DRENGULUM-223621 format. One line per 2 residues: number of its first residue (from 1); their letters; for each residue x, y, z of N, C-alpha, C. Coordinates in Angstrom, 3 decimals. Example, Ala and Ser with C-alpha at 12.3 -4.5 7.8 and 13.67 -1.06 7.14 Angstrom:
<atoms>
1 = AS = 13.190/-5.690/7.800/12.300/-4.500/7.800/13.200/-3.300/7.800 ~ 12.850/-2.250/7.080/13.670/-1.060/7.140/12.900/0.030/7.870
</atoms>
This chain:
<atoms>
1 = XX = 72.585/84.612/-61.887/71.650/84.275/-60.817/71.309/82.784/-60.864 ~ 71.267/82.148/-59.699/70.947/80.729/-59.604/69.461/80.580/-59.349
3 = XX = 68.742/79.935/-60.262/67.294/79.795/-60.061/66.986/78.941/-58.841 ~ 66.003/79.368/-58.078/65.590/78.628/-56.904/64.602/77.528/-57.309
5 = XX = 64.770/76.358/-56.731/63.823/75.284/-57.067/62.431/75.638/-56.585 ~ 61.454/75.315/-57.384/60.074/75.592/-57.036/59.613/74.643/-55.933
7 = XX = 58.602/75.084/-55.199/58.101/74.296/-54.085/57.538/72.963/-54.546 ~ 56.820/72.958/-55.673/56.237/71.701/-56.136/57.302/70.719/-56.600
9 = XX = 58.438/71.253/-57.123/59.529/70.378/-57.528/60.156/69.702/-56.317 ~ 60.380/70.479/-55.262/60.941/69.916/-54.031/59.992/68.885/-53.435
11 = XX = 58.704/69.207/-53.434/57.710/68.274/-52.901/57.688/66.977/-53.708 ~ 57.810/67.085/-55.040/57.808/65.895/-55.887/59.027/65.023/-55.608
13 = XX = 60.186/65.657/-55.383/61.403/64.900/-55.082/61.259/64.154/-53.759 ~ 60.789/64.858/-52.739/60.611/64.217/-51.440/59.555/63.115/-51.499
15 = XX = 58.512/63.342/-52.284/57.475/62.322/-52.429/58.038/61.074/-53.100 ~ 58.878/61.277/-54.117/59.493/60.136/-54.792/60.436/59.371/-53.884
17 = XX = 61.234/60.092/-53.107/62.159/59.438/-52.179/61.391/58.671/-51.105 ~ 60.351/59.310/-50.577/59.537/58.650/-49.548/58.872/57.390/-50.097
19 = XX = 58.340/57.481/-51.307/57.700/56.322/-51.925/58.704/55.189/-52.126 ~ 59.900/55.528/-52.568/60.919/54.501/-52.796/61.328/53.825/-51.493
21 = XX = 61.537/54.609/-50.440/61.962/54.032/-49.166/60.884/53.134/-48.570 ~ 59.628/53.612/-48.587/58.540/52.799/-48.042/58.350/51.538/-48.880
23 = XX = 58.470/51.658/-50.185/58.354/50.490/-51.062/59.429/49.465/-50.742 ~ 60.648/49.916/-50.524/61.730/48.995/-50.170/61.444/48.284/-48.854
25 = XX = 60.933/49.023/-47.873/60.635/48.416/-46.570/59.565/47.335/-46.718 ~ 58.496/47.645/-47.454/57.426/46.670/-47.620/57.885/45.473/-48.438
27 = XX = 58.765/45.706/-49.403/59.299/44.594/-50.188/60.119/43.663/-49.309 ~ 60.953/44.231/-48.452/61.777/43.405/-47.562/60.898/42.617/-46.595
29 = XX = 59.899/43.282/-46.007/59.015/42.597/-45.072/58.219/41.490/-45.765 ~ 57.759/41.759/-46.977/56.994/40.750/-47.697/57.830/39.582/-48.162
31 = XX = 59.122/39.809/-48.377/60.021/38.750/-48.848/60.999/38.324/-47.762 ~ 60.642/38.554/-46.503/61.571/38.309/-45.395/62.077/36.869/-45.342
33 = XX = 61.239/35.846/-45.554/61.788/34.475/-45.538/62.871/34.247/-46.585 ~ 62.654/34.779/-47.796/63.651/34.606/-48.845/64.904/35.424/-48.543
35 = XX = 64.734/36.633/-48.034/65.886/37.469/-47.682/66.719/36.800/-46.600 ~ 66.056/36.270/-45.566/66.771/35.584/-44.499/67.502/34.358/-45.028
37 = XX = 66.856/33.645/-45.934/67.486/32.463/-46.520/68.713/32.850/-47.333 ~ 68.599/33.937/-48.085/69.717/34.373/-48.925/70.906/34.848/-48.102
39 = XX = 70.634/35.398/-46.927/71.707/35.927/-46.086/72.365/34.875/-45.215 ~ 71.745/33.715/-45.079/72.252/32.716/-44.132/72.636/31.389/-44.767
41 = XX = 72.358/31.201/-46.057/72.642/29.907/-46.681/73.410/30.099/-47.980 ~ 73.940/29.006/-48.465/74.619/28.972/-49.758/73.603/28.577/-50.822
43 = XX = 73.398/29.471/-51.774/72.367/29.232/-52.783/72.627/27.962/-53.592 ~ 73.887/27.641/-53.842/74.202/26.455/-54.645/73.792/25.173/-53.934
45 = XX = 73.855/25.168/-52.601/73.515/23.962/-51.848/72.057/23.944/-51.402 ~ 71.512/25.114/-51.145/70.152/25.187/-50.596/69.131/25.593/-51.647
47 = XX = 69.409/25.339/-52.919/68.505/25.807/-53.966/67.096/25.229/-53.861 ~ 66.893/23.989/-53.345/65.490/23.545/-53.196/64.691/24.430/-52.236
49 = XX = 65.343/24.936/-51.174/64.655/25.837/-50.260/64.322/27.157/-50.941 ~ 65.213/27.620/-51.801/64.947/28.845/-52.562/63.751/28.638/-53.484
51 = XX = 63.699/27.470/-54.125/62.594/27.190/-55.050/61.260/27.135/-54.331 ~ 61.260/26.671/-53.083/60.019/26.604/-52.315/59.636/27.948/-51.710
53 = XX = 60.632/28.775/-51.398/60.378/30.040/-50.699/60.108/31.192/-51.652 ~ 60.784/31.214/-52.789/60.676/32.350/-53.704/59.239/32.657/-54.133
55 = XX = 58.398/31.652/-54.450/57.025/31.985/-54.871/56.211/32.720/-53.824 ~ 56.578/32.586/-52.551/55.834/33.278/-51.504/56.031/34.790/-51.565
57 = XX = 57.035/35.234/-52.306/57.279/36.672/-52.470/56.416/37.283/-53.568 ~ 55.725/36.465/-54.344/54.974/36.967/-55.496/53.917/37.999/-55.125
59 = XX = 53.100/37.789/-54.077/52.116/38.827/-53.735/52.751/40.153/-53.351 ~ 53.922/40.102/-52.706/54.605/41.340/-52.337/55.105/42.078/-53.578
61 = XX = 55.592/41.342/-54.569/55.995/41.979/-55.814/54.796/42.606/-56.516 ~ 53.660/41.927/-56.478/52.444/42.515/-57.050/52.079/43.795/-56.314
63 = XX = 52.227/43.794/-54.984/51.963/45.007/-54.221/52.903/46.137/-54.584 ~ 54.163/45.821/-54.792/55.136/46.833/-55.209/54.781/47.386/-56.586
65 = XX = 54.412/46.509/-57.506/54.029/46.972/-58.843/52.764/47.827/-58.796 ~ 51.849/47.512/-57.881/50.646/48.333/-57.741/50.995/49.718/-57.215
67 = XX = 51.931/49.799/-56.292/52.386/51.105/-55.804/52.976/51.920/-56.941 ~ 53.780/51.287/-57.771/54.406/51.985/-58.883/53.378/52.439/-59.896
69 = XX = 52.366/51.626/-60.137/51.298/52.028/-61.046/50.531/53.217/-60.495 ~ 50.232/53.183/-59.209/49.509/54.281/-58.570/50.341/55.563/-58.577
71 = XX = 51.631/55.424/-58.295/52.520/56.594/-58.281/52.675/57.179/-59.677 ~ 52.828/56.308/-60.683/53.029/56.778/-62.053/51.810/57.506/-62.597
73 = XX = 50.621/57.047/-62.186/49.392/57.668/-62.676/48.955/58.864/-61.852 ~ 49.735/59.200/-60.817/49.382/60.338/-59.985/48.262/60.066/-59.012
75 = XX = 48.053/58.793/-58.683/46.987/58.444/-57.752/47.278/58.913/-56.340 ~ 46.245/59.064/-55.564/46.381/59.567/-54.195/46.177/58.476/-53.155
77 = XX = 46.037/57.251/-53.573/45.825/56.154/-52.626/47.084/55.941/-51.800 ~ 46.935/55.707/-50.498/48.068/55.523/-49.610/48.915/54.318/-49.983
79 = XX = 50.209/54.397/-49.635/51.130/53.326/-49.990/50.770/52.029/-49.288 ~ 50.540/52.096/-47.978/50.212/50.888/-47.226/48.892/50.292/-47.688
81 = XX = 47.936/51.146/-47.966/46.640/50.664/-48.436/46.766/50.013/-49.802 ~ 47.540/50.608/-50.688/47.737/50.030/-52.016/48.436/48.689/-51.934
83 = XX = 49.507/48.642/-51.151/50.272/47.400/-51.022/49.423/46.311/-50.379 ~ 48.775/46.632/-49.246/47.989/45.635/-48.541/46.801/45.147/-49.344
85 = XX = 46.102/46.068/-50.005/44.954/45.668/-50.810/45.345/44.781/-51.966 ~ 46.432/45.112/-52.630/46.889/44.293/-53.748/47.390/42.940/-53.265
87 = XX = 48.079/42.927/-52.129/48.575/41.659/-51.586/47.414/40.713/-51.319 ~ 46.376/41.204/-50.682/45.228/40.346/-50.374/44.508/39.890/-51.646
89 = XX = 44.399/40.804/-52.618/43.647/40.476/-53.830/44.385/39.496/-54.733 ~ 45.705/39.492/-54.664/46.489/38.697/-55.610/47.189/37.506/-54.979
91 = XX = 47.103/37.331/-53.668/47.938/36.345/-52.976/47.805/34.944/-53.592 ~ 46.591/34.461/-53.726/46.401/33.096/-54.203/46.898/32.910/-55.634
93 = XX = 46.457/33.756/-56.528/46.840/33.599/-57.936/48.326/33.874/-58.145 ~ 48.852/34.875/-57.459/50.273/35.201/-57.631/51.161/34.063/-57.152
95 = XX = 50.817/33.455/-56.014/51.628/32.344/-55.511/51.532/31.139/-56.435 ~ 50.326/30.821/-56.899/50.178/29.715/-57.845/50.974/29.975/-59.126
97 = XX = 50.882/31.199/-59.631/51.619/31.578/-60.833/53.120/31.420/-60.620 ~ 53.617/31.908/-59.489/55.045/31.845/-59.220/55.511/30.417/-58.984
99 = XX = 54.697/29.609/-58.314/55.061/28.204/-58.117/55.163/27.473/-59.459 ~ 54.217/27.723/-60.352/54.265/27.079/-61.669/55.508/27.500/-62.443
101 = XX = 55.800/28.805/-62.450/56.984/29.288/-63.157/58.264/28.730/-62.540 ~ 58.319/28.684/-61.209/59.509/28.155/-60.537/59.705/26.679/-60.852
103 = XX = 58.607/25.919/-60.882/58.706/24.496/-61.207/59.268/24.285/-62.610 ~ 58.797/25.092/-63.561/59.309/24.975/-64.930/60.796/25.344/-64.981
105 = XX = 61.174/26.401/-64.277/62.575/26.815/-64.263/63.470/25.750/-63.643 ~ 63.001/25.112/-62.567/63.787/24.058/-61.922/63.995/22.897/-62.886
107 = XX = 62.945/22.502/-63.590/63.061/21.403/-64.550/64.052/21.756/-65.652 ~ 63.959/22.976/-66.165/64.864/23.388/-67.239/66.315/23.428/-66.771
109 = XX = 66.554/23.956/-65.582/67.919/24.038/-65.063/68.480/22.656/-64.772 ~ 67.673/21.771/-64.207/68.128/20.400/-63.935/68.442/19.680/-65.243
111 = XX = 67.607/19.861/-66.248/67.876/19.252/-67.554/69.168/19.791/-68.151 ~ 69.367/21.111/-68.034/70.597/21.701/-68.554/71.824/21.143/-67.840
113 = XX = 71.723/20.957/-66.519/72.845/20.382/-65.772/73.120/18.947/-66.205 ~ 72.051/18.212/-66.504/72.225/16.818/-66.922/72.886/16.714/-68.293
115 = XX = 72.564/17.657/-69.177/73.127/17.606/-70.533/74.490/18.272/-70.634 ~ 74.897/18.983/-69.574/76.170/19.709/-69.631/77.335/18.721/-69.774
117 = XX = 78.193/18.972/-70.766/79.347/18.120/-70.986/79.094/16.956/-71.922 ~ 77.834/16.750/-72.312/77.507/15.676/-73.253/77.513/16.211/-74.691
119 = XX = 77.669/15.295/-75.623/77.719/15.711/-77.025/76.406/16.306/-77.479 ~ 75.294/15.761/-76.998/74.002/16.301/-77.384/73.714/17.642/-76.722
121 = XX = 74.541/18.010/-75.755/74.340/19.285/-75.088/74.487/20.478/-76.018 ~ 75.307/20.333/-77.052/75.471/21.424/-78.009/74.166/21.760/-78.715
123 = XX = 73.267/20.770/-78.813/71.966/20.997/-79.448/70.897/21.382/-78.443 ~ 70.906/20.714/-77.302/69.820/20.923/-76.336/70.024/22.141/-75.438
125 = XX = 71.254/22.469/-75.087/71.491/23.570/-74.142/71.006/24.918/-74.665 ~ 71.249/25.278/-75.944/70.697/26.549/-76.427/69.170/26.606/-76.350
127 = XX = 68.516/25.467/-76.643/67.055/25.430/-76.570/66.595/25.614/-75.132 ~ 67.253/24.927/-74.202/66.901/25.057/-72.792/67.160/26.469/-72.283
129 = XX = 68.230/27.094/-72.778/68.526/28.466/-72.353/67.442/29.430/-72.820 ~ 67.003/29.278/-74.062/65.939/30.134/-74.583/64.649/29.921/-73.800
131 = XX = 64.316/28.672/-73.510/63.105/28.385/-72.747/63.192/28.937/-71.330 ~ 64.385/28.914/-70.748/64.568/29.463/-69.404/64.327/30.967/-69.389
133 = XX = 64.921/31.658/-70.347/64.739/33.106/-70.421/63.280/33.449/-70.696 ~ 62.650/32.701/-71.607/61.248/32.968/-71.930/60.338/32.711/-70.724
135 = XX = 60.633/31.675/-69.957/59.835/31.384/-68.761/59.979/32.492/-67.727 ~ 61.213/32.957/-67.504/61.432/34.036/-66.542/60.727/35.314/-66.985
137 = XX = 60.803/35.623/-68.280/60.154/36.831/-68.791/58.640/36.731/-68.689 ~ 58.092/35.570/-69.004/56.642/35.375/-68.897/56.185/35.483/-67.454
139 = XX = 56.963/34.927/-66.537/56.623/35.010/-65.116/56.605/36.467/-64.650 ~ 57.576/37.248/-65.087/57.631/38.659/-64.697/56.438/39.430/-65.238
141 = XX = 56.150/39.280/-66.519/55.001/39.972/-67.104/53.700/39.512/-66.454 ~ 53.664/38.240/-66.075/52.468/37.728/-65.431/52.201/38.390/-64.092
143 = XX = 53.236/38.641/-63.309/53.053/39.306/-62.018/52.563/40.738/-62.201 ~ 53.072/41.423/-63.209/52.590/42.777/-63.491/51.123/42.736/-63.908
145 = XX = 50.767/41.743/-64.703/49.372/41.597/-65.128/48.463/41.286/-63.953 ~ 48.870/40.355/-63.108/48.051/39.971/-61.957/47.886/41.145/-60.992
147 = XX = 48.919/41.978/-60.884/48.823/43.147/-60.005/47.711/44.090/-60.442 ~ 47.474/44.185/-61.751/46.436/45.087/-62.258/45.125/44.369/-62.545
149 = XX = 45.180/43.075/-62.806/43.974/42.284/-63.093/43.970/41.051/-62.201 ~ 43.695/41.213/-60.907/43.775/40.071/-59.980/42.827/38.927/-60.337
151 = XX = 41.750/39.218/-61.032/40.777/38.177/-61.358/41.061/37.488/-62.689 ~ 42.141/37.846/-63.366/42.432/37.255/-64.673/42.740/35.765/-64.538
153 = XX = 42.303/34.991/-65.509/42.594/33.561/-65.504/44.068/33.341/-65.821 ~ 44.715/32.460/-65.069/46.147/32.236/-65.248/46.456/31.669/-66.625
155 = XX = 45.530/30.911/-67.186/45.743/30.384/-68.535/45.840/31.519/-69.548 ~ 44.959/32.499/-69.414/45.004/33.648/-70.318/46.247/34.493/-70.071
157 = XX = 46.613/34.637/-68.802/47.822/35.400/-68.468/49.046/34.755/-69.104 ~ 49.134/33.430/-69.024/50.286/32.726/-69.595/50.357/32.916/-71.103
159 = XX = 49.220/32.792/-71.769/49.206/32.908/-73.228/49.596/34.316/-73.675 ~ 48.988/35.318/-73.071/49.239/36.698/-73.481/50.663/37.121/-73.139
161 = XX = 51.118/36.781/-71.942/52.445/37.230/-71.513/53.558/36.542/-72.288 ~ 53.364/35.276/-72.649/54.367/34.595/-73.468/54.499/35.272/-74.823
163 = XX = 53.370/35.597/-75.425/53.393/36.251/-76.734/54.038/37.635/-76.654 ~ 53.639/38.422/-75.661/54.158/39.786/-75.556/55.614/39.809/-75.119
165 = XX = 56.052/38.824/-74.348/57.465/38.750/-73.975/58.341/38.555/-75.200 ~ 57.850/37.782/-76.168/58.610/37.587/-77.407/58.467/38.776/-78.345
167 = XX = 57.270/39.349/-78.400/57.055/40.468/-79.317/57.867/41.687/-78.902 ~ 57.908/41.983/-77.604/58.702/43.102/-77.087/59.993/42.562/-76.479
169 = XX = 60.735/41.795/-77.249/61.896/41.093/-76.730/62.963/42.044/-76.197 ~ 63.081/43.216/-76.788/64.109/44.163/-76.343/63.790/44.712/-74.958
171 = XX = 62.514/44.958/-74.679/62.120/45.384/-73.340/62.252/44.231/-72.349 ~ 61.938/43.033/-72.812/62.109/41.851/-71.969/63.565/41.678/-71.576
173 = XX = 64.458/41.808/-72.560/65.890/41.657/-72.281/66.370/42.733/-71.313 ~ 65.899/43.972/-71.493/66.309/45.054/-70.604/65.840/44.798/-69.176
175 = XX = 64.612/44.327/-69.017/64.079/44.055/-67.679/64.864/42.943/-66.994 ~ 65.179/41.888/-67.717/65.927/40.787/-67.125/67.342/41.216/-66.759
177 = XX = 67.940/42.082/-67.556/69.270/42.595/-67.225/69.228/43.445/-65.964 ~ 68.181/44.242/-65.815/68.041/45.060/-64.606/67.867/44.164/-63.383
179 = XX = 67.063/43.110/-63.502/66.892/42.173/-62.392/68.209/41.475/-62.057 ~ 68.981/41.127/-63.084/70.285/40.517/-62.843/71.212/41.493/-62.123
181 = XX = 71.143/42.770/-62.499/71.946/43.782/-61.821/71.552/43.901/-60.353 ~ 70.251/43.880/-60.079/69.783/43.950/-58.703/70.243/42.731/-57.906
183 = XX = 70.206/41.559/-58.519/70.661/40.347/-57.834/72.150/40.406/-57.522 ~ 72.955/40.896/-58.473/74.388/41.014/-58.240/74.682/42.039/-57.153
185 = XX = 73.936/43.124/-57.153/74.111/44.133/-56.119/73.737/43.582/-54.749 ~ 72.690/42.751/-54.707/72.290/42.148/-53.434/73.379/41.229/-52.902
187 = XX = 74.014/40.464/-53.785/75.085/39.565/-53.358/76.263/40.364/-52.810 ~ 76.582/41.484/-53.471/77.736/42.274/-53.046/77.417/43.189/-51.875
189 = XX = 76.267/43.876/-51.923/75.884/44.852/-50.906/74.399/44.698/-50.588 ~ 74.032/43.765/-49.735/72.602/43.523/-49.471/71.860/44.746/-48.955
191 = XX = 72.469/45.478/-48.022/71.789/46.641/-47.453/71.545/47.709/-48.509 ~ 72.519/47.943/-49.371/72.365/48.933/-50.435/71.315/48.498/-51.442
193 = XX = 71.308/47.222/-51.770/70.358/46.713/-52.758/68.924/46.824/-52.258 ~ 68.693/46.400/-51.008/67.328/46.375/-50.485/66.885/47.725/-49.937
195 = XX = 67.821/48.507/-49.437/67.442/49.772/-48.820/67.354/50.935/-49.773 ~ 68.092/50.865/-50.882/68.160/52.014/-51.797/67.804/51.647/-53.221
197 = XX = 68.436/50.628/-53.769/68.370/50.377/-55.210/67.147/49.593/-55.651 ~ 66.514/48.855/-54.759/65.443/47.950/-55.180/64.304/48.690/-55.870
199 = XX = 63.769/49.720/-55.233/62.607/50.422/-55.800/62.919/51.075/-57.148 ~ 64.019/51.834/-57.284/64.291/52.424/-58.604/64.490/51.397/-59.708
201 = XX = 65.203/50.320/-59.400/65.439/49.305/-60.426/64.160/48.545/-60.756 ~ 63.365/48.234/-59.745/62.101/47.564/-60.010/61.126/48.477/-60.748
203 = XX = 61.265/49.786/-60.555/60.416/50.705/-61.313/60.749/50.626/-62.800 ~ 62.031/50.498/-63.124/62.418/50.326/-64.528/61.831/49.033/-65.080
205 = XX = 61.908/47.972/-64.287/61.344/46.688/-64.706/59.837/46.805/-64.903 ~ 59.160/47.437/-63.947/57.716/47.597/-64.069/57.349/48.444/-65.284
207 = XX = 58.089/49.524/-65.509/57.792/50.406/-66.636/57.930/49.674/-67.965 ~ 59.010/48.913/-68.111/59.193/48.136/-69.339/58.077/47.106/-69.507
209 = XX = 57.761/46.417/-68.420/56.731/45.379/-68.488/55.364/45.985/-68.782 ~ 55.083/47.103/-68.146/53.783/47.741/-68.353/53.624/48.204/-69.798
211 = XX = 54.703/48.692/-70.396/54.636/49.107/-71.797/54.429/47.896/-72.697 ~ 55.099/46.787/-72.372/54.917/45.575/-73.169/53.479/45.082/-73.104
213 = XX = 52.843/45.263/-71.938/51.479/44.767/-71.729/50.414/45.783/-72.106 ~ 50.817/46.893/-72.677/49.866/47.963/-72.954/48.716/47.499/-73.827
215 = XX = 49.005/46.685/-74.832/47.950/46.224/-75.739/46.934/45.339/-75.031 ~ 47.379/44.614/-73.987/46.471/43.722/-73.273/45.736/44.431/-72.142
217 = XX = 46.429/45.327/-71.432/45.824/45.986/-70.278/45.084/47.255/-70.640 ~ 45.433/47.856/-71.767/44.774/49.092/-72.206/44.238/48.907/-73.619
219 = XX = 43.231/48.076/-73.804/42.697/47.860/-75.155/42.108/49.135/-75.706 ~ 42.222/49.346/-77.002/41.654/50.571/-77.590/40.153/50.646/-77.421
221 = XX = 39.681/51.848/-77.171/38.232/52.032/-76.986/37.506/51.770/-78.285 ~ 36.331/51.225/-78.161/35.551/50.936/-79.364/35.155/52.228/-80.058
223 = XX = 35.187/52.174/-81.341/34.842/53.366/-82.116/33.385/53.733/-81.904 ~ 33.101/55.016/-81.806/31.739/55.476/-81.598/30.927/55.231/-82.859
225 = XX = 29.665/54.798/-82.724/28.844/54.530/-83.914/28.569/55.826/-84.670 ~ 28.629/55.699/-85.953/28.370/56.879/-86.784/26.882/57.211/-86.782
227 = X = 26.598/58.458/-86.898/25.201/58.915/-86.927/24.838/59.355/-88.340
</atoms>
């Protein structure tokens, strides 16, 4: 006999699919300038435009991470309400955070290009590569933090996320690999990447990042005083 799927299981599957599709739509709409730029220009030649446009997607990523947090915790808040509320609450800090991270990445990449092929490059390029990866990881953890703590000071976010990105380096590496996979999929199949794969892959990234930030976002409760 073939067991019939339970009604709640079917409902959970449809709810997950619906959440993923709506999340993808809101992500595309929130990052529409960058998506349009990626589809119409050559990244190697137009990279300054990418550097200026990419930070504007930061509030939308915070909104996506808030949806994933709400979905993971079993919250009943609507998707549009969660995304819109988080976007408004995090827009200023998220954009500033992303602009700062992008500026550091641009400097590191330009320095690496300048040292490429030089004798001193054998010493400086590995250091620049490590700093580039650490900056990208800190920026990612920072967006997850800002999504849950919109009022957090960016200085504190930078300090905590840099430390936790190094401490949970294996989760950091996994998240960056997933993002690289999503980027490669977007280059090869943009519709598939944005319409189907974005939400599941970003959920993996969010889950890894959220676990790395657990000590900062979920501090242990103070011990009850003894009587």
